[in-house]
C-alpha positions as CSV (number, residue, x, y, z in Angstrom):
1,M,-7.8,11.5,-21.1
2,T,-5.8,11.2,-17.8
3,D,-8.4,13.3,-16.0
4,L,-11.3,11.3,-17.4
5,F,-10.2,8.0,-15.8
6,Q,-11.3,7.4,-12.3
7,P,-10.0,4.4,-10.3
8,A,-12.5,1.8,-9.1
9,D,-13.3,1.9,-5.4
10,E,-11.9,-1.6,-4.8
11,F,-9.8,-4.3,-6.6
12,I,-10.1,-7.9,-5.2
13,I,-7.1,-10.2,-5.6
14,E,-8.5,-13.6,-6.5
15,D,-5.4,-15.6,-7.4
16,L,-2.0,-16.4,-5.9
17,D,0.0,-15.0,-8.9
18,T,-1.5,-11.5,-8.4
19,L,-0.9,-11.7,-4.7
20,K,2.8,-12.5,-5.5
21,V,3.0,-9.5,-7.7
22,I,1.8,-7.1,-5.1
23,A,3.8,-8.6,-2.3
24,D,6.9,-6.9,-3.7
25,P,7.6,-3.6,-1.9
26,L,8.9,-1.8,-5.0
27,R,5.6,-2.6,-6.9
28,I,3.6,-1.2,-4.0
29,D,5.7,2.0,-4.2
30,I,5.0,2.2,-7.9
31,M,1.2,1.9,-7.3
32,E,1.3,4.5,-4.6
33,T,3.2,6.9,-7.0
34,V,0.3,6.7,-9.5
35,G,-2.4,6.6,-6.9
36,Q,-3.3,10.3,-7.0
37,Q,-2.5,11.1,-10.6
38,A,-1.3,9.5,-13.9
39,R,2.4,9.5,-14.6
40,P,4.8,8.1,-17.2
41,A,7.5,5.6,-16.3
42,K,10.2,8.3,-16.3
43,D,8.3,10.4,-13.7
44,I,7.6,7.3,-11.6
45,A,11.3,6.5,-11.7
46,A,12.3,10.0,-10.7
47,E,9.9,9.9,-7.7
48,L,11.3,6.7,-6.5
49,G,15.0,7.6,-7.2
50,R,15.4,4.7,-9.8
51,E,16.4,4.4,-13.4
52,P,13.4,4.0,-15.7
53,S,14.9,0.9,-17.2
54,K,14.9,-0.8,-13.8
55,L,11.1,-0.3,-13.5
56,Y,9.8,-1.4,-16.8
57,Y,9.6,-5.1,-15.8
58,H,7.7,-4.2,-12.6
59,I,5.3,-1.8,-14.3
60,N,4.5,-4.3,-17.1
61,L,3.8,-7.0,-14.5
62,L,1.4,-4.6,-12.6
63,E,-0.3,-3.8,-15.8
64,K,-0.6,-7.4,-16.8
65,H,-2.4,-8.2,-13.6
66,Q,-4.6,-5.2,-13.9
67,L,-3.3,-3.5,-10.8
68,I,-2.4,-0.3,-12.8
69,R,-3.8,0.9,-16.2
70,V,-2.6,2.8,-19.1
71,V,-4.8,5.9,-19.2
72,E,-3.1,7.8,-22.0
73,T,-0.4,7.4,-24.6
74,R,1.7,10.3,-26.0
75,I,4.3,10.5,-28.7
76,V,7.5,12.1,-27.2
77,S,10.5,12.5,-29.6
78,G,9.0,9.7,-31.8
79,I,8.7,7.3,-28.9
80,I,5.3,6.1,-27.4
81,E,5.0,7.2,-23.8
82,K,2.5,5.5,-21.6
83,W,0.8,7.2,-18.7
84,Y,-0.2,4.9,-15.8
85,R,-2.8,5.2,-13.0
86,V,-3.7,2.8,-10.3
87,A,-6.7,0.7,-11.2
88,A,-8.4,1.0,-7.8
89,K,-8.4,3.1,-4.7
90,S,-8.0,0.1,-2.4
91,I,-7.0,-3.5,-2.7
92,R,-8.5,-6.5,-0.9
93,V,-7.4,-10.1,-0.9
94,A,-10.1,-12.6,-1.5
95,P,-10.8,-14.6,1.7
96,H,-10.2,-18.0,0.0
97,L,-6.5,-17.0,-0.5
98,L,-6.1,-16.4,3.3
99,T,-8.1,-19.4,4.6
100,P,-5.9,-21.7,6.7
101,G,-4.9,-24.8,5.0
102,E,-1.8,-26.4,3.3
103,E,-2.6,-24.9,-0.1
104,N,-3.1,-21.4,1.3
105,D,-0.1,-21.2,3.6
106,E,1.9,-19.5,0.9
107,G,-0.8,-16.9,0.4
108,I,-1.0,-16.0,4.1
109,E,2.8,-15.7,4.3
110,M,3.0,-13.5,1.3
111,F,0.1,-11.3,2.5
112,L,1.7,-10.7,5.9
113,S,5.2,-10.3,4.5
114,G,4.0,-7.8,2.0
115,I,2.6,-5.6,4.8
116,F,5.1,-5.9,7.6
117,D,8.3,-6.3,5.6
118,R,7.5,-3.1,3.8
119,T,6.6,-1.3,7.0
120,K,9.9,-2.4,8.6
121,S,11.9,-1.2,5.5
122,D,10.1,2.1,5.3
123,L,10.5,2.9,9.0
124,R,14.1,1.9,9.0
125,H,14.9,4.2,6.0
126,S,12.8,7.0,7.6
127,L,14.8,6.8,10.9
128,L,18.2,6.5,9.1
129,S,17.4,9.5,6.9
130,G,16.2,11.7,9.8
131,V,12.7,12.1,8.3
132,A,11.5,10.4,11.5
133,K,13.2,10.8,14.8
134,L,12.8,9.0,18.1
135,E,13.7,12.3,20.0
136,G,13.4,15.9,19.2
137,E,10.5,17.6,17.3
138,K,7.1,16.1,18.1
139,E,6.0,16.2,14.5
140,K,8.8,13.8,13.6
141,R,8.4,11.3,16.3
142,P,6.8,7.9,15.3
143,L,4.1,6.3,17.4
144,F,4.6,2.7,18.3
145,V,1.8,0.6,19.9
146,H,1.5,-3.1,20.4
147,L,-1.4,-4.2,22.7
148,R,-3.4,-7.3,23.5
149,P,-6.5,-5.8,25.2
150,R,-9.2,-8.1,26.5
151,L,-12.5,-7.0,24.9
152,T,-16.0,-8.3,24.5
153,A,-17.2,-9.0,21.0
154,A,-19.2,-5.8,21.1
155,Q,-16.2,-3.8,22.3
156,Y,-14.0,-5.2,19.6
157,Q,-16.6,-4.3,16.9
158,E,-17.0,-0.8,18.3
159,L,-13.2,-0.3,18.2
160,K,-13.0,-1.7,14.7
161,D,-15.8,0.6,13.5
162,K,-14.1,3.7,15.0
163,L,-10.7,2.8,13.4
164,E,-12.4,2.3,10.0
165,E,-14.1,5.7,10.4
166,I,-10.8,7.4,11.1
167,L,-9.2,5.8,8.1
168,K,-12.2,6.9,5.9
169,T,-11.8,10.5,7.2
170,L,-8.1,10.4,6.6
171,G,-8.7,9.4,3.0
172,E,-11.2,12.3,2.6
173,K,-8.7,14.8,4.0
174,E,-6.0,13.6,1.6
175,D,-8.4,14.1,-1.3
176,E,-9.4,17.6,-0.1
177,T,-5.8,18.9,0.6
178,T,-4.3,20.8,-2.3
179,S,-1.3,22.3,-0.5
180,D,2.2,21.3,-1.6
181,D,3.4,21.6,2.0
182,K,2.7,18.0,2.9
183,Q,4.7,15.2,4.4
184,I,4.2,11.5,3.6
185,Y,3.4,9.5,6.7
186,G,3.4,5.7,7.1
187,L,0.5,3.9,8.8
188,T,0.2,0.2,9.4
189,L,-2.8,-1.1,11.3
190,A,-3.7,-4.7,12.4
191,L,-6.6,-5.4,14.7
192,Y,-7.5,-9.1,15.1
193,P,-8.6,-11.8,17.6
194,S,-5.4,-13.2,19.1
195,L,-4.4,-16.5,20.8
196,G,-2.4,-14.6,23.4
197,P,1.3,-14.9,24.3
198,E,1.0,-18.3,25.9
199,E,-0.6,-20.1,23.0
200,N,0.9,-18.1,20.2
201,Q,4.2,-20.2,20.2
202,E,5.5,-21.8,16.9
């Protein structure tokens, strides 16, 4: 049954409660763990270096908000074991939750924190563990870029299209690769119209 279920292409978050659920870095880790294949809670816990009992609350919350699904149940030593799989290949936040306004300020803050706090934490742990290094082997060096280029609307759209094509190709390569000799890499990308340094003061 686990092989029969295929995640949807996209899941759209329409409410603040679901956005709060996915803003937690641990829950994002859980979803990534069941992104490529279905797994029971004990396997998810082993992958993340956690005790299964510490994950049940988070797994149940993800299931409640339909971010992951139970795709199979098995009886193991007389106990029902649920196998989970991510509900969709990608997640998008509905625009109305990110539209500026007093009611949506919390949604914008959670959305940004969920992305960048997790990136900061992941990069920090990667550097401290030696998985990523600022010096030494090229294959372990991170790439840091922060730019404010001045572009025309057409140039901006062209750059955006190229980046989206790269990301699409990256996803296809990951699906095609069957080798176990693979390294996980972190990638965070934000391309947006900016006020610039002078006006972007809070």
